[in-house]
C-alpha positions as CSV (number, residue, x, y, z in Angstrom):
1,M,-67.8,-142.6,-11.1
2,Q,-65.9,-143.5,-14.3
3,P,-67.0,-146.4,-16.4
4,R,-65.1,-149.6,-15.9
5,R,-63.7,-151.9,-18.5
6,I,-64.3,-155.6,-18.0
7,A,-62.5,-158.5,-19.7
8,L,-64.2,-161.9,-19.8
9,A,-61.5,-164.6,-20.2
10,Q,-63.6,-167.4,-21.8
11,L,-60.7,-169.9,-21.9
12,A,-60.3,-173.6,-22.5
13,P,-57.9,-174.7,-19.7
14,R,-56.0,-177.9,-20.2
15,L,-56.9,-180.5,-17.6
16,G,-54.3,-180.9,-14.8
17,A,-51.8,-178.6,-16.6
18,L,-51.4,-176.1,-13.8
19,E,-48.2,-174.5,-15.1
20,E,-49.5,-174.1,-18.6
21,N,-52.8,-172.6,-17.5
22,L,-50.9,-170.3,-15.1
23,A,-48.8,-169.0,-18.0
24,R,-52.0,-168.4,-20.0
25,H,-53.5,-166.4,-17.1
26,L,-50.4,-164.2,-16.9
27,E,-50.6,-163.5,-20.7
28,V,-54.2,-162.5,-20.4
29,I,-53.6,-160.3,-17.4
30,A,-50.7,-158.5,-19.2
31,A,-52.7,-157.9,-22.3
32,A,-55.6,-156.7,-20.2
33,R,-53.4,-154.2,-18.5
34,D,-52.1,-152.9,-21.8
35,G,-55.7,-152.6,-23.0
36,G,-56.8,-150.5,-20.1
37,V,-58.9,-153.2,-18.5
38,D,-60.0,-152.6,-14.8
39,L,-61.2,-156.2,-14.0
40,V,-60.4,-159.5,-15.8
41,V,-62.5,-162.5,-14.8
42,F,-61.4,-166.1,-15.4
43,P,-63.7,-169.2,-15.3
44,E,-64.2,-171.8,-12.6
45,L,-61.0,-173.9,-12.1
46,G,-59.4,-172.0,-14.9
47,L,-56.0,-172.8,-13.5
48,T,-56.5,-176.5,-13.4
49,G,-59.4,-177.7,-15.6
50,Y,-62.7,-178.9,-14.2
51,Q,-63.0,-182.8,-14.4
52,L,-60.0,-183.3,-12.0
53,Q,-61.4,-186.1,-9.8
54,D,-58.3,-187.8,-8.2
55,L,-56.0,-185.1,-9.8
56,A,-57.4,-182.5,-7.4
57,G,-54.8,-183.1,-4.7
58,E,-51.9,-182.9,-7.2
59,V,-52.8,-179.4,-8.5
60,S,-54.1,-177.9,-5.3
61,M,-52.4,-174.8,-3.8
62,R,-52.4,-173.2,-0.4
63,L,-52.9,-169.5,-0.3
64,D,-49.2,-168.9,0.5
65,D,-48.2,-170.8,-2.7
66,H,-45.5,-169.0,-4.6
67,R,-47.4,-169.5,-7.9
68,L,-50.4,-167.6,-6.5
69,A,-48.1,-164.9,-5.2
70,G,-46.6,-164.5,-8.7
71,L,-50.1,-164.3,-10.2
72,A,-51.1,-161.7,-7.6
73,A,-47.9,-159.7,-8.4
74,A,-49.0,-159.4,-12.0
75,T,-52.2,-157.5,-11.1
76,R,-50.6,-154.2,-10.1
77,G,-52.9,-151.6,-11.5
78,L,-55.9,-153.9,-12.1
79,S,-58.2,-156.5,-10.5
80,A,-58.6,-160.1,-11.5
81,I,-60.7,-163.0,-10.3
82,V,-59.0,-166.4,-10.7
83,S,-60.2,-169.9,-9.8
84,F,-58.2,-172.9,-8.5
85,V,-58.2,-175.8,-6.1
86,E,-57.4,-174.4,-2.7
87,E,-55.9,-176.7,0.0
88,S,-56.6,-175.6,3.5
89,A,-54.2,-176.0,6.5
90,D,-56.0,-179.1,7.5
91,H,-55.7,-180.5,3.9
92,R,-59.3,-180.1,2.8
93,L,-59.7,-179.2,-0.9
94,F,-62.0,-176.4,-2.0
95,I,-63.1,-175.1,-5.4
96,A,-62.0,-171.5,-4.8
97,A,-62.2,-168.1,-6.6
98,A,-59.9,-165.3,-5.5
99,L,-60.0,-161.6,-6.0
100,I,-56.5,-160.4,-6.6
101,E,-55.6,-156.8,-7.2
102,D,-52.6,-154.5,-6.8
103,G,-50.3,-157.4,-6.1
104,E,-52.3,-158.9,-3.2
105,I,-54.9,-161.6,-2.6
106,R,-57.8,-159.6,-1.3
107,H,-60.5,-162.2,-0.9
108,V,-61.1,-165.9,-1.4
109,H,-64.6,-167.4,-2.0
110,R,-64.9,-171.2,-1.4
111,K,-67.7,-172.7,-3.5
112,V,-70.6,-173.2,-1.1
113,H,-72.9,-175.5,-3.1
114,L,-71.3,-178.6,-4.6
115,P,-73.5,-180.4,-7.1
116,T,-73.6,-184.2,-6.8
117,Y,-76.3,-185.2,-9.3
118,G,-76.4,-186.0,-13.0
119,L,-72.8,-185.8,-14.4
120,F,-71.6,-183.9,-11.3
121,D,-69.7,-185.6,-8.4
122,E,-68.0,-182.7,-6.6
123,R,-68.8,-183.7,-3.0
124,R,-66.7,-186.8,-3.6
125,F,-63.6,-184.8,-4.0
126,F,-64.1,-181.3,-2.5
127,A,-65.3,-179.7,0.8
128,S,-68.0,-177.1,0.8
129,G,-67.3,-173.5,1.8
130,D,-69.4,-172.0,4.5
131,V,-68.9,-168.2,4.2
132,L,-70.6,-165.6,1.9
133,R,-69.1,-162.1,2.0
134,A,-69.1,-159.1,-0.3
135,V,-65.7,-157.5,-0.6
136,P,-64.6,-153.9,-1.3
137,S,-62.5,-153.5,-4.5
138,R,-60.3,-151.0,-6.2
139,L,-63.2,-150.6,-8.7
140,G,-64.9,-148.4,-6.1
141,V,-67.8,-150.9,-5.5
142,G,-68.4,-154.1,-3.5
143,L,-68.0,-157.4,-5.4
144,G,-69.9,-160.5,-4.6
145,I,-68.1,-163.6,-5.9
146,A,-69.8,-167.0,-6.5
147,V,-68.9,-170.2,-8.3
148,C,-71.2,-171.9,-10.8
149,E,-73.7,-174.0,-8.8
150,D,-73.8,-171.3,-6.1
151,F,-76.1,-169.3,-8.4
152,W,-78.6,-172.1,-8.5
153,H,-79.5,-171.2,-4.9
154,L,-81.2,-167.9,-4.7
155,S,-80.0,-167.1,-1.2
156,V,-76.4,-166.6,-2.5
157,P,-76.9,-163.5,-4.8
158,Q,-79.4,-162.1,-2.3
159,I,-77.0,-162.3,0.7
160,L,-74.1,-161.0,-1.3
161,A,-76.2,-158.0,-2.5
162,L,-77.5,-157.3,1.0
163,D,-73.9,-157.5,2.3
164,G,-72.9,-154.7,0.0
165,A,-72.1,-156.1,-3.5
166,Q,-73.0,-153.9,-6.4
167,V,-71.4,-156.2,-8.9
168,L,-72.1,-160.0,-8.7
169,V,-69.6,-162.2,-10.4
170,N,-70.2,-165.9,-11.2
171,V,-67.3,-168.0,-12.5
172,S,-68.4,-171.2,-14.0
173,S,-67.5,-174.5,-15.7
174,S,-71.0,-175.2,-17.0
175,P,-71.3,-178.2,-19.4
176,G,-73.5,-177.9,-22.4
177,R,-76.7,-180.0,-22.1
178,D,-80.2,-180.2,-23.5
179,L,-79.7,-179.4,-27.2
180,A,-83.0,-178.4,-28.7
181,A,-84.3,-176.0,-31.3
182,T,-87.1,-174.9,-28.9
183,N,-84.6,-173.2,-26.6
184,E,-83.7,-169.5,-26.9
185,V,-80.2,-170.3,-28.3
186,G,-80.6,-174.0,-29.1
187,L,-79.0,-175.0,-25.8
188,G,-81.1,-175.5,-22.7
189,T,-78.2,-174.8,-20.3
190,A,-77.5,-171.4,-21.9
191,T,-81.2,-170.5,-21.8
192,S,-81.4,-171.4,-18.1
193,W,-78.3,-169.5,-17.2
194,R,-79.5,-166.4,-19.1
195,T,-82.8,-166.5,-17.2
196,L,-81.0,-166.7,-13.9
197,M,-78.6,-163.9,-14.6
198,R,-81.3,-161.5,-15.7
199,T,-83.5,-162.4,-12.8
200,Y,-80.7,-161.8,-10.2
201,A,-79.6,-158.6,-11.9
202,Q,-83.1,-157.2,-11.6
203,L,-84.0,-158.5,-8.2
204,T,-80.7,-157.3,-6.6
205,T,-80.4,-154.2,-8.9
206,S,-76.7,-155.2,-9.5
207,F,-74.5,-155.8,-12.4
208,V,-74.0,-159.5,-13.0
209,I,-70.9,-160.8,-14.7
210,F,-70.9,-164.5,-15.8
211,V,-67.8,-166.1,-17.2
212,N,-68.0,-169.7,-18.4
213,R,-65.2,-171.8,-19.9
214,V,-65.1,-173.6,-23.3
215,G,-63.4,-176.7,-24.5
216,V,-63.6,-180.3,-23.5
217,D,-62.6,-182.2,-20.3
218,E,-62.8,-186.0,-20.5
219,S,-65.6,-185.9,-23.1
220,I,-67.5,-183.2,-21.2
221,S,-68.0,-180.1,-23.4
222,F,-68.3,-176.6,-22.0
223,W,-70.4,-174.0,-23.9
224,G,-69.0,-170.5,-23.0
225,G,-71.6,-167.8,-23.5
226,S,-70.1,-165.5,-21.0
227,E,-72.2,-162.4,-20.3
228,V,-72.5,-159.1,-18.5
229,I,-76.0,-158.0,-17.4
230,A,-77.0,-154.5,-16.3
231,P,-79.0,-153.8,-13.1
232,S,-82.1,-153.3,-15.3
233,G,-81.8,-156.8,-16.6
234,E,-80.6,-155.6,-20.0
235,T,-77.7,-157.4,-21.7
236,V,-74.5,-155.3,-21.8
237,F,-72.5,-158.0,-23.6
238,S,-72.8,-161.6,-24.7
239,A,-69.8,-163.7,-25.8
240,P,-70.3,-166.4,-28.5
241,L,-71.0,-170.0,-27.6
242,H,-68.1,-172.5,-27.7
243,D,-65.5,-170.0,-29.0
244,E,-62.4,-169.3,-26.9
245,G,-61.3,-165.7,-26.5
246,V,-60.9,-162.7,-24.2
247,F,-63.9,-160.4,-24.7
248,T,-64.1,-156.8,-23.3
249,C,-66.9,-154.5,-22.6
250,Q,-67.6,-151.4,-20.5
251,I,-70.0,-150.9,-17.6
252,D,-71.2,-147.7,-16.1
253,L,-71.4,-148.2,-12.3
254,A,-73.6,-145.2,-12.0
255,D,-76.3,-147.4,-13.4
256,V,-76.5,-149.2,-10.0
257,R,-77.3,-145.9,-8.2
258,R,-79.9,-145.0,-10.7
259,E,-81.6,-148.4,-10.6
260,R,-81.6,-148.7,-6.8
261,I,-83.1,-145.2,-6.3
262,A,-85.8,-145.9,-8.9
263,L,-86.5,-149.4,-7.8
264,P,-85.5,-149.8,-4.1
265,L,-85.9,-153.5,-3.8
266,L,-82.9,-154.1,-1.6
267,R,-83.9,-151.3,0.7
268,D,-87.3,-153.0,1.2
269,E,-86.0,-156.5,1.8
270,R,-86.8,-157.9,5.3
271,P,-83.7,-159.9,6.3
272,E,-84.9,-160.0,10.0
273,L,-88.1,-161.6,8.8
274,Q,-86.3,-164.2,6.8
275,A,-83.9,-164.9,9.7
276,R,-86.8,-165.4,12.0
277,E,-88.8,-167.6,9.7
278,L,-85.8,-169.6,8.6
279,G,-85.0,-170.3,12.2
280,R,-88.5,-171.6,12.7
281,V,-88.2,-173.8,9.6
282,I,-84.9,-175.2,10.6
283,A,-86.1,-176.1,14.1
284,E,-89.2,-177.7,12.7
285,R,-87.4,-179.7,10.1
286,A,-84.9,-181.0,12.7
287,G,-87.7,-182.1,15.0
288,M,-86.7,-179.6,17.7
289,A,-90.1,-177.8,17.6
290,P,-93.7,-178.7,16.5
291,D,-94.3,-178.3,12.8
292,S,-96.8,-175.4,12.4
293,T,-97.8,-176.7,9.0
294,A,-98.0,-180.4,9.8
295,E,-101.2,-182.4,10.2
296,E,-102.6,-182.8,13.7
297,G,-101.1,-185.8,15.4
298,A,-97.9,-185.8,13.3
299,E,-94.7,-186.8,15.1
300,L,-91.8,-184.2,15.4
301,G,-90.0,-184.0,12.1
302,L,-92.9,-185.4,10.1
303,D,-95.5,-183.4,8.1
304,V,-98.2,-186.1,7.9
305,A,-99.8,-188.1,10.7
306,T,-99.1,-191.8,10.3
307,E,-102.1,-194.2,10.3
308,A,-102.5,-196.4,13.3
309,A,-100.7,-199.7,12.8
310,P,-102.6,-203.0,13.2
311,G,-102.4,-204.4,16.7
312,R,-101.0,-207.7,15.6
313,P,-99.8,-209.2,12.3
314,I,-102.5,-210.2,9.8
315,G,-103.4,-213.9,10.2
316,F,-102.0,-214.1,13.8
317,D,-105.3,-215.3,15.3
318,A,-105.9,-217.8,12.6
319,A,-102.5,-219.2,13.0
320,R,-102.9,-219.7,16.8
321,K,-106.4,-221.2,16.3
322,H,-104.9,-223.9,14.1
323,G,-102.0,-224.5,16.5
324,R,-99.2,-223.7,14.1
325,K,-96.9,-220.7,13.4
326,A,-98.0,-218.2,10.8
327,G,-96.6,-219.0,7.4
328,A,-96.0,-222.7,8.2
329,A,-97.0,-225.3,5.5
């Protein structure tokens, strides 16, 4: 299998400027084709900007939108992953990432895990996706697409790899937080992401492609640092922090075969065991079955047995003895 050339579009989309961002995507795709790129990856919500809030409905697109069709038409001869606000037929809004190649939309991933903590408030404006699928591609391997927070839940890369993905792609709009000299690169967010990507690459013996945006949305700064990690966990390429640009590198997909034969972790996974035990955990948490790890005497849905409550309120007898209500003056 021939090596594949990957372009990481570490862009700074303008908030709410769909047409302007779309034009920038078309420019990058055209330049990528001229440069012999096989796959170009754009960041999370690269077509709209991230901090949309009430603007989400104004920039949303259905999958039959003519603007998406025009973007897809530009991908003849290459593959691209783009991210936007998808509006479903029943008018729910999703943070979506689509694989488009050879003029068609081949696959759409709806962000499964929506963070609503700290500075994040995604559940207020978006619906959660509920499907994880690897998808065949013109690259000759399966792709597993995830969006930002999805990778903070270890089941996502594992399911995608077990479903056939040999290249895991995460598109992100990760804000820069935790500035400290003690971190690997002086930015705690970057250190955490790099740890995740290397771990997932090694445990799934897959290539991991991470593309993060840069720039500022409503005072929130994004740090970039896009990377490609080999199945061995080694770094293939690291983009600079905070700098906008389109960065290219080459990956040898034969590395996946070599790593999976030498280290057959996926072969030795036990999904049937996980399914069985997860079924038990779900039933016990929901109170539909006794909790096998709970204390004796605990009620369904509780881990700890509650102490016996007093038979009557404290002071009840004393109040009756003196012929007045408890608490009376």
